[in-house]
C-alpha positions in Angstrom: 24.2 33.0 3.0 24.9 32.7 -0.9 24.6 35.3 -3.6 23.0 33.1 -6.4 20.3 34.9 -8.3 16.6 33.6 -9.1 17.4 34.4 -12.8 20.5 32.8 -13.2 20.8 29.4 -14.8 20.2 26.1 -12.9 21.3 22.3 -13.6 18.7 20.0 -12.5 19.9 16.5 -13.3 21.1 16.4 -16.6 19.0 19.4 -18.0 19.8 23.4 -17.6 16.9 25.5 -16.6 17.3 29.2 -17.6 16.4 30.2 -14.2 15.2 29.1 -10.8 11.3 30.0 -11.2 9.1 27.1 -11.6 5.5 27.4 -13.3 3.4 25.3 -10.8 0.8 23.0 -12.1 -2.3 24.7 -12.6 -5.5 23.0 -13.6 -7.7 25.1 -16.3 -10.5 22.3 -17.2 -9.9 22.8 -20.8 -9.3 19.6 -22.2 -11.0 18.7 -25.6 -12.9 15.8 -26.9 -11.2 12.6 -25.7 -9.5 14.5 -22.6 -7.0 15.8 -25.2 -5.1 19.2 -24.5 -6.9 21.7 -25.8 -6.1 23.3 -29.4 -5.3 26.4 -27.2 -3.1 24.5 -24.7 0.2 24.9 -26.9 0.0 28.7 -27.2 -0.9 28.9 -23.4 2.2 27.0 -22.2 4.7 28.6 -25.0 3.5 32.0 -23.7 5.2 30.7 -20.4 8.2 29.1 -21.7 10.2 31.7 -20.0 9.7 29.7 -16.8 13.2 27.9 -15.9 10.7 24.9 -15.4 7.0 24.3 -16.6 5.2 21.8 -14.4 2.0 20.9 -16.5 -1.5 21.1 -15.1 -2.1 17.8 -13.2 -3.1 14.7 -16.0 -4.9 11.7 -15.0 -3.2 8.3 -15.5 -6.3 6.4 -16.2 -10.0 7.1 -16.6 -10.6 6.0 -12.9 -8.2 8.6 -11.9 -10.0 11.5 -13.2 -11.9 13.8 -10.7 -12.8 17.0 -12.3 -14.4 17.7 -15.8 -12.2 18.5 -18.8 -9.1 17.9 -17.4 -6.3 15.9 -19.9 -5.4 12.3 -19.6 -2.0 10.6 -20.4 -3.1 7.1 -21.0 -4.4 7.1 -24.7 -2.7 7.6 -28.2 -4.8 10.3 -28.9 -3.7 12.1 -26.0 0.0 11.3 -26.3 -0.5 12.7 -29.7 -2.1 15.6 -28.1 0.4 16.6 -25.6 3.2 16.4 -28.2 2.1 19.3 -30.0 2.4 21.2 -26.6 5.9 19.9 -25.8 7.0 20.6 -29.2 6.2 24.1 -29.2 7.5 25.0 -25.5 10.8 23.5 -26.6 11.1 25.3 -29.8 10.5 28.5 -27.5 13.6 27.4 -25.5 11.3 26.0 -22.4 11.7 23.1 -20.5 8.4 20.9 -19.4 7.5 18.1 -17.0 4.0 16.6 -16.8 2.3 16.1 -13.4 0.6 12.8 -13.3 -2.4 12.1 -10.8 -4.8 9.9 -9.6 -7.2 12.0 -7.7 -9.0 9.1 -5.5 -11.9 10.0 -3.6 -11.8 13.2 -5.1 -14.3 12.6 -7.9 -17.7 12.2 -8.9 -19.9 9.1 -10.3 -20.7 10.9 -13.4 -16.6 11.0 -14.1 -16.4 7.1 -13.6 -17.0 4.5 -15.6 -20.3 2.9 -15.7 -21.2 5.2 -12.8 -19.0 3.6 -10.3 -17.9 4.9 -7.0 -14.5 6.6 -6.9 -11.7 4.5 -5.1 -10.0 5.7 -2.0 -7.6 3.7 0.6 -10.8 3.5 2.8 -14.5 3.9 2.2 -14.3 7.4 4.0 -16.0 10.3 2.2 -13.9 13.3 1.7 -15.2 16.9 2.5 -14.7 18.7 -0.5 -16.0 19.4 -3.9 -15.4 18.8 -7.6 -15.9 20.7 -10.7 -18.3 18.5 -12.9 -21.2 18.9 -15.2 -20.1 22.6 -15.2 -20.4 23.3 -11.5 -18.8 22.7 -8.3 -20.6 19.9 -6.4 -19.9 17.5 -3.7 -17.8 14.6 -4.3 -19.2 11.2 -4.3 -18.6 8.4 -1.4 -15.6 6.2 -2.4 -15.3 2.8 -2.0 -11.8 1.0 -0.8 -9.4 -0.3 -3.3 -8.8 -4.2 -3.1 -5.5 -5.3 -1.9 -5.4 -7.2 -5.4 -5.9 -3.7 -7.2 -2.9 -1.7 -6.0 -0.4 -3.1 -8.4 -2.6 -1.8 -11.2 -2.5 1.5 -9.8 1.3 1.4 -9.9 1.2 0.0 -13.5 -1.2 3.0 -14.2 1.4 5.5 -13.2 4.4 3.6 -14.8 2.3 3.5 -18.2 1.8 7.1 -17.9 5.2 7.9 -17.3 6.1 6.1 -20.1 3.4 7.8 -22.3 4.6 11.4 -21.1 8.3 10.6 -22.3 6.6 9.3 -25.9 4.7 12.6 -26.0 8.1 14.7 -25.5 8.0 15.6 -21.8 11.5 16.1 -20.3 10.1 14.1 -17.2 7.1 13.9 -14.9 6.1 14.7 -11.4 4.3 12.4 -9.4 1.4 13.9 -7.5 1.4 12.7 -4.0 0.0 16.1 -2.7 -3.3 18.0 -1.8 -5.4 15.1 -0.8 -5.2 13.0 -3.9 -5.0 9.2 -3.9 -1.0 8.8 -3.0 -1.6 11.6 -0.3 -4.6 9.6 1.0 -2.8 6.5 1.5 0.0 8.2 3.3 -2.2 10.0 5.7 -4.3 8.5 8.5 -7.0 10.8 8.2 -8.1 8.9 5.0 -6.3 5.6 5.6 -7.6 3.1 7.9 -6.7 0.1 6.3 -5.2 -3.0 8.3 -3.3 -4.6 5.4 0.3 -4.2 4.3 -0.9 -0.6 3.1 -2.2 0.8 6.4 -1.7 1.2 9.9 2.2 2.0 10.3 3.8 4.9 8.5 5.9 2.5 6.8 2.9 0.8 5.3 1.1 4.2 4.6 3.8 5.3 2.6 4.2 2.1 0.8 1.8 2.8 -2.4 3.5 6.5 -2.9 7.3 4.9 -2.5 6.2 1.9 -4.8 4.5 4.4 -7.5 7.8 6.4 -7.3 10.2 3.4 -7.9 8.0 2.2 -11.1 7.9 5.5 -12.6 11.7 6.3 -11.8 12.7 2.5 -13.1 10.4 3.2 -16.2 12.0 6.8 -17.4 14.8 7.1 -15.3 15.5 8.8 -11.8 16.9 11.9 -13.4 13.3 12.6 -15.0 11.0 11.6 -12.2 10.0 14.3 -9.4 7.5 14.2 -6.9 5.1 16.8 -5.1 4.0 16.3 -1.6 2.0 18.7 0.8 3.1 17.4 4.6 0.5 19.6 6.5 -1.8 20.7 3.9 -5.5 20.3 4.8 -6.5 20.2 1.1 -9.4 18.1 0.0 -10.3 17.4 3.3 -7.3 15.3 4.3 -5.3 15.1 7.5 -2.4 13.4 9.2 -1.7 12.7 12.8 1.8 12.9 12.8 3.3 14.5 9.7 6.4 15.1 10.4 7.4 11.5 11.3 5.3 10.6 8.3 7.0 12.6 5.8 10.6 12.4 7.1 10.2 8.7 6.4 8.7 9.2 2.7 11.7 11.7 1.9 14.4 9.4 3.3 13.0 6.4 1.0 12.7 8.8 -2.0 16.4 9.9 -1.6 17.3 6.5 -2.0 15.5 6.4 -5.2 17.6 9.7 -6.3 14.5 11.2 -7.8 15.6 14.4 -9.3 13.5 16.9 -7.4 11.2 17.2 -4.4 8.4 19.5 -4.6 7.0 20.8 -1.4 3.8 22.5 -0.6 4.9 24.5 2.4 1.8 25.0 4.7 -1.8 24.9 3.4 -2.1 24.7 -0.2 -3.1 28.2 -1.5 -3.3 29.5 1.8 -1.2 30.0 5.1 2.4 29.0 5.2 2.4 28.5 9.0 -1.1 26.6 9.4 1.0 23.7 11.3 4.0 23.4 12.6 6.6 21.4 10.5 10.5 21.3 9.9 11.0 21.5 6.4 14.5 22.1 6.6 14.6 18.2 7.7 13.0 17.3 4.5 15.6 19.5 2.8 18.5 17.9 4.5 17.0 14.5 3.9 17.0 14.9 -0.1 20.1 15.4 -1.9 18.8 16.4 -5.3 16.8 19.3 -6.1 14.4 21.0 -3.5 11.5 23.0 -5.1 9.5 25.3 -2.5 5.8 26.2 -3.0 3.1 28.1 -1.7 2.5 31.9 -1.3 5.9 32.7 -2.7 6.8 36.3 -3.8 10.0 37.7 -5.0 11.4 39.0 -1.9 10.4 35.7 0.3 12.3 33.7 -2.7 15.2 35.7 -2.9 15.5 35.2 1.1 15.0 31.5 1.2 17.3 31.3 -1.8 20.3 33.3 0.3 19.3 31.3 3.4 19.9 27.8 1.0 16.2 26.7 2.0 15.6 25.6 -1.6 16.7 25.5 -5.0 13.7 26.4 -7.2 10.6 28.2 -6.4 7.1 27.5 -7.6 4.9 30.0 -8.6 1.2 29.4 -9.3 -1.6 31.7 -10.0 0.9 34.7 -10.8 1.5 32.8 -14.0 -2.3 32.7 -15.1 -2.5 36.2 -15.6 1.5 37.2 -16.1 2.7 34.7 -18.9 6.0 36.8 -18.9 6.3 36.2 -15.0 9.9 35.8 -15.1 10.4 39.1 -16.7 8.0 41.0 -14.5 9.9 39.5 -11.4 13.6 40.3 -12.6 12.2 44.1 -14.1 10.1 44.9 -10.8 7.2 45.3 -13.2 3.5 45.6 -11.7 1.9 41.7 -11.8 -1.7 41.6 -13.4 -4.1 40.0 -11.5 -6.2 36.8 -12.8 -9.7 36.9 -13.7 -11.4 34.3 -11.1 -14.6 33.7 -13.3 -12.3 32.4 -16.1 -9.8 30.1 -14.3 -11.6 26.9 -14.6 -13.2 25.7 -18.0 -14.0 28.0 -21.1 -12.1 28.9 -24.0 -9.4 31.6 -24.9 -10.6 34.0 -22.4 -8.9 34.1 -19.6 -6.5 31.4 -20.9 -4.4 32.8 -23.8 -5.0 36.6 -23.9 -3.4 37.9 -20.9 -0.8 40.3 -22.4 2.8 40.2 -22.0 4.9 43.3 -21.4 5.3 45.8 -24.4 
């Protein structure tokens, strides 16, 4: 057992974090016109800059990658400029911030796609799930299968988005390979029934995720590239028949790329940590750099897992919504405020920047 504190500085790649508490990406559906971060976004993230690392809300790498109303992008100059206001403010407050990049794949709706086109996926298999569009939750639209010739374009969209994120002042990016979105859809055989080089075997299903990781790391540096995975989460109707073998392979290959961190959702996203058997220690052992543990963490569990060397950093999600000074509250034992569920998604400052810090 180690005696390291959650509240001591930690070196991740070539940056020093003030503590081991990570603000997990949290979709808030508040982007302004042009899918630019809202005018309040800089204040929202700056209020939470005491986290050792902030991972921004997921931002789509292209219009096709959007799956929810009012989520920001990182593929236009206007979006880059808008995000620069956020990163400058966070850095002025002493914080570090990575951008999460996503393409939602089949978790989308025709009303969000250009000319009402169908969302895309590895195979034309509809997801069981809902999305937020037209100010309400609706069933996702049936997808079409991506053509083999389109896949290099997906990789290129992630590469360009990573370059744009660095231009916008982010310290790095996190590739969203979790929670039933496009890269996770390719990796898991419940959504991927392809018979070409991107389907069938474990190696083939991992191919797109690994190509994206290699392209992003090649563009901005492995020391600024992280990735999020959710091996056994059923989020957004996803499933995998052999998750241990699939993700053991993926993590071994990611380790060869020397990515700066691996961010693992342990269990069911936002739910039970023990929903399915899985050896997370195997992923930890296979990856040489920083391991971020996520899902259902509170202070006692994080302390125990750190003492047992199960992870390096610990991601907290919803507690950061209502507790902008979560790190201080955890360190001092102060009570945690509860978020207002009615204002989690969409709207203005209410439920966004108006949660008070401790006096």
